[in-house]
NUDO-467137 format. One record per atom (N, C-alpha, C): atom name; residue number from 1; residue in three letters; x, y negated, z. Coordinates in steps of 0.02 Angstrom, whole numbers, plus 50000, padded with zeros to 5 digits. Atoms other than C-alpha are relative to their C-alpha. Layout:
N
CA|NUM|Ala|X|Y|Z
...
This chain:
274
N|1|Unk|50043|50060|50000
CA|1|Unk|50000|50000|50000
C|1|Unk|50044|49938|50000
N|2|Unk|49959|50060|50007
CA|2|Unk|50074|49834|49947
C|2|Unk|49984|49950|50055
N|3|Unk|50008|50051|49949
CA|3|Unk|50102|49697|50074
C|3|Unk|50019|49933|49970
N|4|Unk|49989|50066|50027
CA|4|Unk|50092|49514|50033
C|4|Unk|50001|49948|50056
N|5|Unk|49998|50056|49954
CA|5|Unk|50132|49353|50124
C|5|Unk|49970|49939|49964
N|6|Unk|50035|50057|50030
CA|6|Unk|50015|49208|50087
C|6|Unk|50018|49937|50040
N|7|Unk|49982|50062|49968
CA|7|Unk|50081|49034|50126
C|7|Unk|49956|49944|49973
N|8|Unk|50046|50054|50019
CA|8|Unk|49958|48889|50124
C|8|Unk|50027|49934|50027
N|9|Unk|49974|50066|49982
CA|9|Unk|50014|48707|50125
C|9|Unk|49943|49949|49999
N|10|Unk|50053|50050|49994
CA|10|Unk|49899|48566|50185
C|10|Unk|50031|49931|50012
N|11|Unk|49984|50068|49981
CA|11|Unk|49907|48378|50199
C|11|Unk|49944|49975|50045
N|12|Unk|50050|50021|49951
CA|12|Unk|49820|48312|50353
C|12|Unk|50009|49926|50015
N|13|Unk|49999|50072|49984
CA|13|Unk|49776|48129|50379
C|13|Unk|49963|49990|50066
N|14|Unk|50031|50012|49935
CA|14|Unk|49740|48075|50558
C|14|Unk|50022|49933|50026
N|15|Unk|49982|50063|49968
CA|15|Unk|49744|47922|50667
C|15|Unk|50005|50010|50075
N|16|Unk|49989|49998|49928
CA|16|Unk|49802|47895|50846
C|16|Unk|49983|49932|50029
N|17|Unk|50021|50063|49969
CA|17|Unk|49720|47764|50957
C|17|Unk|50029|49995|50071
N|18|Unk|49973|50013|49934
CA|18|Unk|49807|47690|51110
C|18|Unk|49965|49938|50029
N|19|Unk|50030|50057|49965
CA|19|Unk|49727|47574|51238
C|19|Unk|50052|49972|50048
N|20|Unk|49948|50032|49960
CA|20|Unk|49851|47451|51314
C|20|Unk|49971|49940|50037
N|21|Unk|50020|50059|49961
CA|21|Unk|49825|47323|51450
C|21|Unk|50035|49938|49975
N|22|Unk|49960|50057|50024
CA|22|Unk|49963|47211|51385
C|22|Unk|50036|50022|49936
N|23|Unk|49964|49987|50062
CA|23|Unk|50040|47200|51212
C|23|Unk|50062|49956|50000
N|24|Unk|49937|50036|50008
CA|24|Unk|50222|47152|51205
C|24|Unk|50046|50041|49956
N|25|Unk|49953|49967|50046
CA|25|Unk|50372|47199|51101
C|25|Unk|50023|50067|50027
N|26|Unk|49976|49938|49971
CA|26|Unk|50430|47333|51223
C|26|Unk|49948|50055|49994
N|27|Unk|50054|49950|50005
CA|27|Unk|50262|47422|51226
C|27|Unk|49989|50022|49928
N|28|Unk|50010|49982|50070
CA|28|Unk|50247|47416|51037
C|28|Unk|50056|50045|49974
N|29|Unk|49944|49958|50022
CA|29|Unk|50421|47493|51014
C|29|Unk|49995|50071|50027
N|30|Unk|50004|49934|49968
CA|30|Unk|50384|47637|51134
C|30|Unk|49932|50033|49993
N|31|Unk|50068|49974|50004
CA|31|Unk|50205|47668|51079
C|31|Unk|49998|50071|49971
N|32|Unk|49999|49934|50029
CA|32|Unk|50253|47823|50979
C|32|Unk|50015|50054|50052
N|33|Unk|49982|49952|49948
CA|33|Unk|50317|47906|51139
C|33|Unk|49945|50011|50051
N|34|Unk|50055|49993|49951
CA|34|Unk|50156|47884|51237
C|34|Unk|49958|50061|49983
N|35|Unk|50039|49939|50008
CA|35|Unk|50050|48038|51263
C|35|Unk|49926|49990|50018
N|36|Unk|50070|50013|49981
CA|36|Unk|49886|47953|51310
C|36|Unk|49957|49980|49940
N|37|Unk|50038|50019|50059
CA|37|Unk|49832|47924|51131
C|37|Unk|49945|50051|49983
N|38|Unk|50056|49958|50022
CA|38|Unk|49671|47993|51058
C|38|Unk|50008|50014|49925
N|39|Unk|49992|49980|50069
CA|39|Unk|49687|48092|50895
C|39|Unk|49932|50008|49967
N|40|Unk|50062|49992|50040
CA|40|Unk|49555|48086|50760
C|40|Unk|50020|50020|49929
N|41|Unk|49983|49975|50067
CA|41|Unk|49572|48191|50601
C|41|Unk|49955|49967|49948
N|42|Unk|50038|50035|50052
CA|42|Unk|49520|48093|50447
C|42|Unk|49987|50044|49939
N|43|Unk|50008|49961|50062
CA|43|Unk|49551|48213|50302
C|43|Unk|50052|50056|50000
N|44|Unk|49955|49943|50009
CA|44|Unk|49629|48383|50264
C|44|Unk|49994|50023|49927
N|45|Unk|49999|49981|50071
CA|45|Unk|49681|48427|50085
C|45|Unk|50044|50061|49991
N|46|Unk|49959|49941|50018
CA|46|Unk|49743|48592|50015
C|46|Unk|50049|49980|49945
N|47|Unk|49950|50019|50048
CA|47|Unk|49907|48557|49926
C|47|Unk|50020|50058|49954
N|48|Unk|49975|49944|50041
CA|48|Unk|49969|48726|49869
C|48|Unk|49994|50064|50040
N|49|Unk|50003|49935|49967
CA|49|Unk|49959|48911|49905
C|49|Unk|50045|50047|49961
N|50|Unk|49952|49954|50031
CA|50|Unk|50099|49034|49870
C|50|Unk|49992|50070|50028
N|51|Unk|50005|49930|49980
CA|51|Unk|50093|49223|49874
C|51|Unk|50066|50035|49986
N|52|Unk|49937|49964|50006
CA|52|Unk|50249|49328|49903
C|52|Unk|49988|50075|50010
N|53|Unk|50003|49927|49994
CA|53|Unk|50265|49515|49875
C|53|Unk|50056|50023|50046
N|54|Unk|49950|49981|49951
CA|54|Unk|50352|49580|50029
C|54|Unk|50040|50061|49978
N|55|Unk|49965|49941|50023
CA|55|Unk|50395|49745|49947
C|55|Unk|50054|49981|49949
N|56|Unk|49952|50023|50050
CA|56|Unk|50481|49655|49802
C|56|Unk|50059|49966|50033
N|57|Unk|49946|50033|49964
CA|57|Unk|50581|49548|49924
C|57|Unk|50045|50051|50033
N|58|Unk|49960|49948|49968
CA|58|Unk|50634|49702|50019
C|58|Unk|50042|50038|49950
N|59|Unk|49963|49965|50052
CA|59|Unk|50685|49786|49856
C|59|Unk|50060|49959|49977
N|60|Unk|49944|50043|50020
CA|60|Unk|50792|49636|49805
C|60|Unk|50055|50000|50052
N|61|Unk|49950|49998|49947
CA|61|Unk|50877|49637|49974
C|61|Unk|50038|50066|49998
N|62|Unk|49966|49935|50005
CA|62|Unk|50913|49822|49949
C|62|Unk|50050|50000|49943
N|63|Unk|49954|50003|50057
CA|63|Unk|50990|49788|49778
C|63|Unk|50063|49960|50017
N|64|Unk|49943|50039|49979
CA|64|Unk|51101|49654|49852
C|64|Unk|50046|50040|50046
N|65|Unk|49960|49958|49955
CA|65|Unk|51155|49774|49988
C|65|Unk|50038|50053|49961
N|66|Unk|49966|49948|50040
CA|66|Unk|51195|49908|49858
C|66|Unk|50058|49970|49960
N|67|Unk|49945|50032|50037
CA|67|Unk|51298|49784|49755
C|67|Unk|50059|49985|50046
N|68|Unk|49945|50014|49953
CA|68|Unk|51397|49734|49909
C|68|Unk|50037|50063|50021
N|69|Unk|49969|49937|49980
CA|69|Unk|51430|49917|49948
C|69|Unk|50014|50045|49941
N|70|Unk|49988|49960|50060
CA|70|Unk|51461|49972|49768
C|70|Unk|50072|50023|49999
N|71|Unk|49932|49974|50008
CA|71|Unk|51614|50067|49713
C|71|Unk|50045|49946|49971
N|72|Unk|49955|50052|50027
CA|72|Unk|51771|49969|49667
C|72|Unk|49994|49991|49925
N|73|Unk|50006|50006|50072
CA|73|Unk|51748|50007|49481
C|73|Unk|49937|49960|49982
N|74|Unk|50061|50038|50013
CA|74|Unk|51570|49940|49487
C|74|Unk|50008|49927|50019
N|75|Unk|49988|50070|49980
CA|75|Unk|51626|49786|49581
C|75|Unk|50042|49964|49948
N|76|Unk|49958|50031|50051
CA|76|Unk|51759|49755|49450
C|76|Unk|49960|49982|49938
N|77|Unk|50041|50014|50059
CA|77|Unk|51632|49767|49309
C|77|Unk|49954|49941|50012
N|78|Unk|50042|50058|49984
CA|78|Unk|51517|49646|49399
C|78|Unk|50041|49936|49999
N|79|Unk|49957|50059|49999
CA|79|Unk|51662|49527|49424
C|79|Unk|50018|49978|49930
N|80|Unk|49984|50016|50069
CA|80|Unk|51709|49537|49240
C|80|Unk|49941|49967|49965
N|81|Unk|50060|50029|50030
CA|81|Unk|51530|49501|49187
C|81|Unk|49989|49929|50024
N|82|Unk|50008|50067|49974
CA|82|Unk|51523|49351|49302
C|82|Unk|50052|49952|49970
N|83|Unk|49949|50042|50031
CA|83|Unk|51687|49286|49232
C|83|Unk|49983|49983|49929
N|84|Unk|50020|50013|50070
CA|84|Unk|51624|49305|49053
C|84|Unk|49944|49950|49997
N|85|Unk|50057|50047|49998
CA|85|Unk|51462|49215|49098
C|85|Unk|50024|49930|50016
N|86|Unk|49975|50066|49982
CA|86|Unk|51555|49073|49183
C|86|Unk|50041|49969|49944
N|87|Unk|49959|50025|50055
CA|87|Unk|51674|49059|49034
C|87|Unk|49955|49975|49943
N|88|Unk|50046|50022|50053
CA|88|Unk|51528|49048|48910
C|88|Unk|49967|49935|50019
N|89|Unk|50031|50063|49978
CA|89|Unk|51446|48913|49015
C|89|Unk|50050|49943|49993
N|90|Unk|49949|50052|50005
CA|90|Unk|51610|48818|49021
C|90|Unk|50013|49980|49927
N|91|Unk|49990|50015|50071
CA|91|Unk|51633|48833|48831
C|91|Unk|49943|49959|49972
N|92|Unk|50058|50037|50025
CA|92|Unk|51456|48771|48800
C|92|Unk|49999|49928|50024
N|93|Unk|49999|50068|49974
CA|93|Unk|51490|48617|48906
C|93|Unk|50060|49961|49975
N|94|Unk|49941|50034|50026
CA|94|Unk|51647|48572|48808
C|94|Unk|49981|49956|49941
N|95|Unk|50013|50047|50055
CA|95|Unk|51643|48422|48692
C|95|Unk|50055|50005|49949
N|96|Unk|49953|49997|50055
CA|96|Unk|51726|48438|48522
C|96|Unk|50003|49930|49969
N|97|Unk|49995|50069|50024
CA|97|Unk|51786|48262|48485
C|97|Unk|50014|49997|49926
N|98|Unk|49989|50010|50071
CA|98|Unk|51790|48195|48309
C|98|Unk|50073|49983|49987
N|99|Unk|49932|50020|50018
CA|99|Unk|51958|48177|48220
C|99|Unk|50004|49924|49989
N|100|Unk|49993|50073|50007
CA|100|Unk|52028|48000|48211
C|100|Unk|49987|49978|49928
N|101|Unk|50013|50016|50070
CA|101|Unk|52023|48002|48021
C|101|Unk|49953|50055|49973
N|102|Unk|50052|49951|50015
CA|102|Unk|51865|48086|47958
C|102|Unk|49965|49985|49935
N|103|Unk|50039|50007|50061
CA|103|Unk|51759|48115|47806
C|103|Unk|49927|49983|50017
N|104|Unk|50071|50016|49991
CA|104|Unk|51578|48065|47781
C|104|Unk|49975|49961|49941
N|105|Unk|50028|50039|50055
CA|105|Unk|51464|47962|47672
C|105|Unk|49951|49949|50028
N|106|Unk|50049|50051|49983
CA|106|Unk|51348|47812|47675
C|106|Unk|49943|50003|49950
N|107|Unk|50059|49998|50043
CA|107|Unk|51170|47821|47608
C|107|Unk|49957|49939|50015
N|108|Unk|50044|50058|49994
CA|108|Unk|51072|47661|47578
C|108|Unk|49932|50016|49971
N|109|Unk|50068|49989|50025
CA|109|Unk|50884|47669|47558
C|109|Unk|49954|49947|50030
N|110|Unk|50050|50049|49976
CA|110|Unk|50730|47560|47581
C|110|Unk|49935|50037|50014
N|111|Unk|50065|49974|49981
CA|111|Unk|50572|47611|47672
C|111|Unk|49953|49940|50006
N|112|Unk|50039|50061|50002
CA|112|Unk|50443|47481|47626
C|112|Unk|50046|49942|49986
N|113|Unk|49956|50058|50007
CA|113|Unk|50532|47315|47649
C|113|Unk|50061|50005|50046
N|114|Unk|49947|49992|49950
CA|114|Unk|50657|47385|47775
C|114|Unk|50057|50042|49970
N|115|Unk|49941|49964|50024
CA|115|Unk|50833|47435|47724
C|115|Unk|50031|50040|50057
N|116|Unk|49970|49955|49950
CA|116|Unk|50914|47581|47815
C|116|Unk|50066|50025|49972
N|117|Unk|49934|49974|50019
CA|117|Unk|51099|47625|47806
C|117|Unk|50017|50057|50048
N|118|Unk|49981|49941|49961
CA|118|Unk|51146|47799|47865
C|118|Unk|50073|50016|49988
N|119|Unk|49929|49982|50003
CA|119|Unk|51330|47832|47903
C|119|Unk|50010|50067|50035
N|120|Unk|49986|49935|49969
CA|120|Unk|51393|48008|47939
C|120|Unk|50075|50010|50008
N|121|Unk|49931|49981|49989
CA|121|Unk|51556|48077|48007
C|121|Unk|50004|50076|50004
N|122|Unk|49994|49927|50004
CA|122|Unk|51618|48255|47977
C|122|Unk|50064|50025|50031
N|123|Unk|49939|49966|49979
CA|123|Unk|51741|48376|48053
C|123|Unk|50039|50022|49938
N|124|Unk|49957|49979|50056
CA|124|Unk|51881|48447|47947
C|124|Unk|49967|50055|49958
N|125|Unk|50033|49946|50037
CA|125|Unk|51772|48598|47899
C|125|Unk|49936|49977|49966
N|126|Unk|50059|50026|50033
CA|126|Unk|51633|48484|47835
C|126|Unk|49938|49998|50043
N|127|Unk|50058|50000|49955
CA|127|Unk|51517|48505|47985
C|127|Unk|49990|49930|50027
N|128|Unk|50015|50068|49976
CA|128|Unk|51428|48345|48037
C|128|Unk|50011|49996|50075
N|129|Unk|49985|50009|49930
CA|129|Unk|51482|48274|48203
C|129|Unk|49976|49933|50028
N|130|Unk|50024|50064|49975
CA|130|Unk|51413|48097|48213
C|130|Unk|49960|49965|49946
N|131|Unk|50039|50041|50046
CA|131|Unk|51290|47975|48134
C|131|Unk|49998|49929|50028
N|132|Unk|50012|50070|49982
CA|132|Unk|51268|47786|48135
C|132|Unk|49941|49976|49958
N|133|Unk|50060|50025|50033
CA|133|Unk|51106|47697|48090
C|133|Unk|50000|49924|50003
N|134|Unk|50005|50073|50005
CA|134|Unk|51099|47516|48031
C|134|Unk|49935|49983|49965
N|135|Unk|50063|50022|50029
CA|135|Unk|50935|47427|47994
C|135|Unk|50002|49925|49988
N|136|Unk|50006|50072|50013
CA|136|Unk|50889|47257|47923
C|136|Unk|49928|49979|50013
N|137|Unk|50066|50028|49985
CA|137|Unk|50741|47143|47959
C|137|Unk|49970|50028|50064
N|138|Unk|50023|49975|49936
CA|138|Unk|50730|47214|48134
C|138|Unk|50028|49956|50055
N|139|Unk|49976|50039|49943
CA|139|Unk|50746|47129|48302
C|139|Unk|50059|50033|50035
N|140|Unk|49943|49973|49964
CA|140|Unk|50892|47152|48419
C|140|Unk|49982|50061|50041
N|141|Unk|50021|49943|49959
CA|141|Unk|50792|47272|48528
C|141|Unk|49997|50063|49958
N|142|Unk|50005|49941|50043
CA|142|Unk|50755|47389|48383
C|142|Unk|50069|50023|49977
N|143|Unk|49933|49982|50023
CA|143|Unk|50934|47383|48319
C|143|Unk|50039|50034|50056
N|144|Unk|49964|49969|49944
CA|144|Unk|51004|47420|48492
C|144|Unk|49973|50069|50016
N|145|Unk|50030|49934|49987
CA|145|Unk|50881|47563|48516
C|145|Unk|50023|50051|49949
N|146|Unk|49978|49954|50052
CA|146|Unk|50927|47642|48348
C|146|Unk|50073|50017|50008
N|147|Unk|49929|49987|49990
CA|147|Unk|51113|47623|48383
C|147|Unk|50012|50049|50057
N|148|Unk|49991|49955|49943
CA|148|Unk|51099|47706|48553
C|148|Unk|49970|50069|49987
N|149|Unk|50028|49936|50020
CA|149|Unk|50987|47842|48480
C|149|Unk|50051|50039|49958
N|150|Unk|49949|49967|50041
CA|150|Unk|51123|47879|48351
C|150|Unk|50058|50025|50043
N|151|Unk|49947|49977|49955
CA|151|Unk|51252|47889|48490
C|151|Unk|49979|50063|50037
N|152|Unk|50024|49941|49964
CA|152|Unk|51144|48013|48585
C|152|Unk|50000|50061|49955
N|153|Unk|49999|49944|50047
CA|153|Unk|51123|48122|48430
C|153|Unk|50072|50023|49987
N|154|Unk|49930|49984|50013
CA|154|Unk|51310|48113|48396
C|154|Unk|50030|50040|50058
N|155|Unk|49975|49963|49942
CA|155|Unk|51351|48169|48573
C|155|Unk|49972|50070|50002
N|156|Unk|50029|49933|50003
CA|156|Unk|51230|48313|48555
C|156|Unk|50034|50045|49949
N|157|Unk|49965|49961|50051
CA|157|Unk|51313|48369|48394
C|157|Unk|50069|50020|50022
N|158|Unk|49932|49985|49979
CA|158|Unk|51485|48359|48473
C|158|Unk|50002|50048|50059
N|159|Unk|50004|49951|49946
CA|159|Unk|51428|48463|48622
C|159|Unk|49970|50066|49976
N|160|Unk|50021|49936|50026
CA|160|Unk|51366|48600|48506
C|160|Unk|49927|50009|49985
N|161|Unk|50071|49994|50017
CA|161|Unk|51182|48562|48480
C|161|Unk|49993|50007|49925
N|162|Unk|50006|49991|50073
CA|162|Unk|51136|48631|48307
C|162|Unk|49960|49943|49968
N|163|Unk|50037|50052|50036
CA|163|Unk|51078|48504|48179
C|163|Unk|49928|50021|49988
N|164|Unk|50068|49975|50010
CA|164|Unk|50926|48616|48151
C|164|Unk|49952|49976|50055
N|165|Unk|50043|50019|49944
CA|165|Unk|50860|48570|48324
C|165|Unk|49977|49928|49992
N|166|Unk|50020|50070|50010
CA|166|Unk|50863|48384|48286
C|166|Unk|49952|49994|49941
N|167|Unk|50044|50003|50059
CA|167|Unk|50784|48413|48115
C|167|Unk|49930|50021|50018
N|168|Unk|50066|49975|49981
CA|168|Unk|50641|48515|48188
C|168|Unk|49964|49952|50048
N|169|Unk|50030|50045|49950
CA|169|Unk|50614|48385|48325
C|169|Unk|49976|49934|49969
N|170|Unk|50014|50067|50023
CA|170|Unk|50611|48226|48220
C|170|Unk|49970|49995|49930
N|171|Unk|50033|50002|50066
CA|171|Unk|50551|48272|48044
C|171|Unk|49925|49997|50011
N|172|Unk|50073|50011|49998
CA|172|Unk|50369|48217|48017
C|172|Unk|49977|49957|50058
N|173|Unk|50022|50049|49951
CA|173|Unk|50371|48092|48161
C|173|Unk|49971|49940|49963
N|174|Unk|50038|50052|50035
CA|174|Unk|50253|47950|48118
C|174|Unk|50000|49934|50040
N|175|Unk|50005|50068|49974
CA|175|Unk|50278|47765|48155
C|175|Unk|50025|49953|49945
N|176|Unk|49979|50049|50050
CA|176|Unk|50309|47606|48057
C|176|Unk|50073|49981|50011
N|177|Unk|50021|50002|50070
CA|177|Unk|50398|47569|47944
C|177|Unk|49996|50070|49970
N|178|Unk|50009|49937|50035
CA|178|Unk|50339|47710|47833
C|178|Unk|49976|49985|49929
N|179|Unk|50024|50009|50068
CA|179|Unk|50290|47738|47652
C|179|Unk|50051|50025|49949
N|180|Unk|49955|49979|50054
CA|180|Unk|50387|47751|47489
C|180|Unk|50072|49985|50017
N|181|Unk|49928|50008|49989
CA|181|Unk|50575|47772|47493
C|181|Unk|50033|49985|49933
N|182|Unk|49963|50019|50060
CA|182|Unk|50685|47685|47364
C|182|Unk|50075|50005|50015
N|183|Unk|49928|49995|49992
CA|183|Unk|50870|47723|47339
C|183|Unk|50025|50069|50016
N|184|Unk|49981|49931|49986
CA|184|Unk|50870|47908|47381
C|184|Unk|49970|50045|49947
N|185|Unk|50025|49961|50056
CA|185|Unk|50856|48030|47235
C|185|Unk|49965|50064|50021
N|186|Unk|50031|49938|49977
CA|186|Unk|50793|48174|47343
C|186|Unk|49939|49988|50044
N|187|Unk|50056|50015|49955
CA|187|Unk|50669|48088|47460
C|187|Unk|49961|49941|49971
N|188|Unk|50042|50051|50031
CA|188|Unk|50524|47988|47389
C|188|Unk|49955|49963|50050
N|189|Unk|50042|50032|49950
CA|189|Unk|50424|47949|47546
C|189|Unk|50019|50027|50069
N|190|Unk|49985|49980|49931
CA|190|Unk|50442|47956|47735
C|190|Unk|49948|49971|50046
N|191|Unk|50050|50022|49951
CA|191|Unk|50325|47941|47883
C|191|Unk|50031|49955|50053
N|192|Unk|49965|50044|49953
CA|192|Unk|50457|47847|47986
C|192|Unk|50074|50000|49982
N|193|Unk|49927|50002|50011
CA|193|Unk|50641|47802|47990
C|193|Unk|50032|50065|50022
N|194|Unk|49972|49937|49976
CA|194|Unk|50679|47958|48092
C|194|Unk|49984|50057|49954
N|195|Unk|50018|49948|50048
CA|195|Unk|50584|48067|47971
C|195|Unk|50045|49997|49939
N|196|Unk|49956|50008|50058
CA|196|Unk|50687|47996|47827
C|196|Unk|50071|50022|50016
N|197|Unk|49930|49985|49983
CA|197|Unk|50855|48011|47917
C|197|Unk|50012|50074|50006
N|198|Unk|49987|49929|49989
CA|198|Unk|50836|48191|47969
C|198|Unk|49980|50043|49940
N|199|Unk|50010|49967|50064
CA|199|Unk|50764|48242|47801
C|199|Unk|50065|49996|49958
N|200|Unk|49938|50009|50038
CA|200|Unk|50921|48170|47721
C|200|Unk|50055|50044|50027
N|201|Unk|49948|49958|49970
CA|201|Unk|51036|48259|47844
C|201|Unk|49986|50074|49988
N|202|Unk|50016|49930|50011
CA|202|Unk|50943|48423|47823
C|202|Unk|50014|50021|49928
N|203|Unk|49987|49984|50071
CA|203|Unk|50956|48416|47633
C|203|Unk|50075|50001|49987
N|204|Unk|49929|50007|50015
CA|204|Unk|51138|48363|47633
C|204|Unk|50043|50052|50035
N|205|Unk|49956|49956|49961
CA|205|Unk|51208|48477|47769
C|205|Unk|49971|50070|50012
N|206|Unk|50031|49935|49986
CA|206|Unk|51083|48620|47788
C|206|Unk|49969|50033|49938
N|207|Unk|50031|49974|50062
CA|207|Unk|51025|48644|47607
C|207|Unk|49926|50013|50008
N|208|Unk|50072|49993|49989
CA|208|Unk|50844|48622|47664
C|208|Unk|49962|49970|49941
N|209|Unk|50035|50024|50059
CA|209|Unk|50767|48606|47492
C|209|Unk|49925|49993|50011
N|210|Unk|50071|50005|49985
CA|210|Unk|50594|48627|47570
C|210|Unk|49981|49931|50026
N|211|Unk|50013|50067|49975
CA|211|Unk|50611|48452|47643
C|211|Unk|50011|49947|49947
N|212|Unk|49988|50048|50054
CA|212|Unk|50658|48371|47477
C|212|Unk|49938|49994|49957
N|213|Unk|50057|50012|50044
CA|213|Unk|50531|48294|47358
C|213|Unk|50016|50008|49927
N|214|Unk|49980|49989|50069
CA|214|Unk|50632|48318|47199
C|214|Unk|50047|50059|49997
N|215|Unk|49955|49942|50004
CA|215|Unk|50727|48471|47136
C|215|Unk|50072|49979|49996
N|216|Unk|49928|50013|50003
CA|216|Unk|50915|48482|47148
C|216|Unk|50022|49995|49927
N|217|Unk|49976|50011|50068
CA|217|Unk|51000|48416|46991
C|217|Unk|50051|50054|49983
N|218|Unk|49952|49951|50023
CA|218|Unk|51090|48553|46895
C|218|Unk|49988|50070|50025
N|219|Unk|50014|49933|49975
CA|219|Unk|51018|48698|46994
C|219|Unk|50059|50028|50038
N|220|Unk|49946|49966|49963
CA|220|Unk|51131|48826|47077
C|220|Unk|50020|50062|49963
N|221|Unk|49974|49940|50031
CA|221|Unk|51242|48962|47009
C|221|Unk|50007|50054|50051
N|222|Unk|49989|49945|49955
CA|222|Unk|51283|49130|47081
C|222|Unk|50066|49990|50036
N|223|Unk|49941|50015|49960
CA|223|Unk|51405|49076|47217
C|223|Unk|50001|50046|50060
N|224|Unk|49995|49959|49940
CA|224|Unk|51470|49178|47360
C|224|Unk|49995|49955|50061
N|225|Unk|50010|50037|49939
CA|225|Unk|51470|49123|47541
C|225|Unk|50045|49940|50005
N|226|Unk|49954|50057|49997
CA|226|Unk|51618|49006|47516
C|226|Unk|49984|49949|49947
N|227|Unk|50018|50047|50051
CA|227|Unk|51532|48920|47371
C|227|Unk|50041|50008|49937
N|228|Unk|49956|49990|50057
CA|228|Unk|51651|48994|47242
C|228|Unk|49972|50055|49955
N|229|Unk|50020|49949|50047
CA|229|Unk|51612|49093|47085
C|229|Unk|50045|50061|50008
N|230|Unk|49962|49939|49989
CA|230|Unk|51664|49275|47102
C|230|Unk|50052|50011|49945
N|231|Unk|49955|49988|50056
CA|231|Unk|51749|49273|46930
C|231|Unk|50053|49946|49991
N|232|Unk|49949|50053|50006
CA|232|Unk|51855|49118|46961
C|232|Unk|50069|50029|50009
N|233|Unk|49931|49979|49992
CA|233|Unk|52040|49138|46944
C|233|Unk|50026|49976|50068
N|234|Unk|49973|50018|49935
CA|234|Unk|52151|49123|47097
C|234|Unk|50020|49927|50003
N|235|Unk|49980|50070|50001
CA|235|Unk|52217|48953|47043
C|235|Unk|49940|49954|50010
N|236|Unk|50060|50041|49994
CA|236|Unk|52043|48880|47022
C|236|Unk|49969|50006|50069
N|237|Unk|50026|49990|49933
CA|237|Unk|51990|48957|47187
C|237|Unk|50038|49957|50051
N|238|Unk|49960|50040|49954
CA|238|Unk|52134|48875|47279
C|238|Unk|49987|49926|49990
N|239|Unk|50012|50071|50013
CA|239|Unk|52101|48709|47193
C|239|Unk|49932|49978|50026
N|240|Unk|50067|50017|49976
CA|240|Unk|51916|48714|47234
C|240|Unk|49998|49997|50077
N|241|Unk|49995|50003|49927
CA|241|Unk|51958|48750|47416
C|241|Unk|50031|49934|50021
N|242|Unk|49968|50065|49985
CA|242|Unk|52071|48597|47414
C|242|Unk|49950|49944|49992
N|243|Unk|50052|50052|50010
CA|243|Unk|51928|48493|47343
C|243|Unk|49952|49999|50059
N|244|Unk|50046|49997|49944
CA|244|Unk|51815|48554|47483
C|244|Unk|50031|49969|50063
N|245|Unk|49967|50027|49941
CA|245|Unk|51945|48502|47611
C|245|Unk|50002|49924|50000
N|246|Unk|49992|50073|50004
CA|246|Unk|51956|48323|47549
C|246|Unk|49935|49965|49980
N|247|Unk|50063|50029|50022
CA|247|Unk|51774|48296|47495
C|247|Unk|49949|50005|50055
N|248|Unk|50053|50000|49950
CA|248|Unk|51628|48251|47605
C|248|Unk|49946|50050|49979
N|249|Unk|50052|49950|50014
CA|249|Unk|51507|48398|47614
C|249|Unk|49932|49968|49993
N|250|Unk|50064|50034|50005
CA|250|Unk|51361|48282|47643
C|250|Unk|49992|49960|49937
N|251|Unk|50004|50042|50060
CA|251|Unk|51405|48169|47497
C|251|Unk|49983|50041|49938
N|252|Unk|50014|49958|50058
CA|252|Unk|51406|48311|47369
C|252|Unk|49945|50049|50013
N|253|Unk|50055|49956|49980
CA|253|Unk|51266|48400|47463
C|253|Unk|50017|50073|49992
N|254|Unk|49974|49931|49999
CA|254|Unk|51370|48560|47478
C|254|Unk|50010|50030|49931
N|255|Unk|49995|49974|50068
CA|255|Unk|51373|48577|47287
C|255|Unk|50066|49976|49970
N|256|Unk|49935|50023|50021
CA|256|Unk|51560|48557|47261
C|256|Unk|50013|50014|49926
N|257|Unk|49985|49979|50069
CA|257|Unk|51566|48650|47095
C|257|Unk|49966|49955|49949
N|258|Unk|50036|50042|50048
CA|258|Unk|51433|48544|47009
C|258|Unk|50027|49928|50000
N|259|Unk|49976|50069|49995
CA|259|Unk|51508|48381|47073
C|259|Unk|50073|49993|49978
N|260|Unk|49929|50002|50017
CA|260|Unk|51686|48429|47024
C|260|Unk|50009|49979|49927
N|261|Unk|49984|50024|50067
CA|261|Unk|51757|48337|46873
C|261|Unk|50073|50018|49985
N|262|Unk|49933|49978|50018
CA|262|Unk|51908|48417|46788
C|262|Unk|50034|49946|49958
N|263|Unk|49964|50053|50035
CA|263|Unk|52032|48281|46737
C|263|Unk|50070|50024|49978
N|264|Unk|49933|49974|50015
CA|264|Unk|52178|48397|46699
C|264|Unk|50022|49987|49928
N|265|Unk|49982|50010|50070
CA|265|Unk|52171|48369|46510
C|265|Unk|50000|49927|49979
N|266|Unk|50003|50071|50017
CA|266|Unk|52155|48180|46519
C|266|Unk|50068|49968|50009
N|267|Unk|49935|50034|49997
CA|267|Unk|52311|48079|46480
C|267|Unk|49988|49924|49997
N|268|Unk|50009|50073|49997
CA|268|Unk|52321|47896|46523
C|268|Unk|50065|49967|49978
N|269|Unk|49941|50037|50024
CA|269|Unk|52439|47781|46428
C|269|Unk|50009|49937|50043
N|270|Unk|49987|50055|49955
CA|270|Unk|52512|47663|46557
C|270|Unk|50052|49951|49969
N|271|Unk|49951|50042|50031
CA|271|Unk|52633|47583|46432
C|271|Unk|49969|49932|49983
N|272|Unk|50027|50067|50011
CA|272|Unk|52605|47396|46426
C|272|Unk|50014|49975|49930
N|273|Unk|49990|50029|50066
CA|273|Unk|52591|47293|46269
C|273|Unk|50060|49952|50002
N|274|Unk|49943|50046|50007
CA|274|Unk|52746|47201|46209
C|274|Unk|49977|49934|49972
């Protein structure tokens, strides 16, 4: 038969009346210590009620006792698991700072009559690590709010928060300014500045074509996971990897091969006229 402990919490309002012959500062200071007051309960309210399973508590205490009295090999395994857990927590709380010299791109667009400039910063592997948001025709309060919002997002990215989480949180948010978007070839309308910004980031860095309003120019070829054609020669593969290292992933929208222009056969005559 199960045993339970029921704890009930109440809030009681009451008043205490004291009858004094004389009122002076000394009597008023010591009035709480007097025992001749009359109590009158005004109200009693039920705040909360908690139920505890006594058998479950006893079982947990037994498990703790067994762990404390476990064999040395079992204790070692528990210690290793705790060390791994603490190491993972420590790694997740580590900030990966941006390099001093970094890649990125700037996208200018207009939402209604409002111009928005989106600046991005990337790590050496092309992963986004920071954003900056500049707006025009806005007051100082709005500009400061957008700047600090961009700082908060950047810190989240540098502490390991996936860009997907920000995209899912802010895409389709609705507030003014909103409407048609001019200056961006992939986004034609937005319900807010945040909706536009995270649509742009999702298309450029996550290949989220479902959030774009126009198809990707040039389509996509059969590329492997590194973005390289399987039949490419070793020289071209090495060269394309070099291009990826020095090119902004967001600017070319991860499509390095389509954006690459081969200038190897072009000769420039630098000889001046006599």
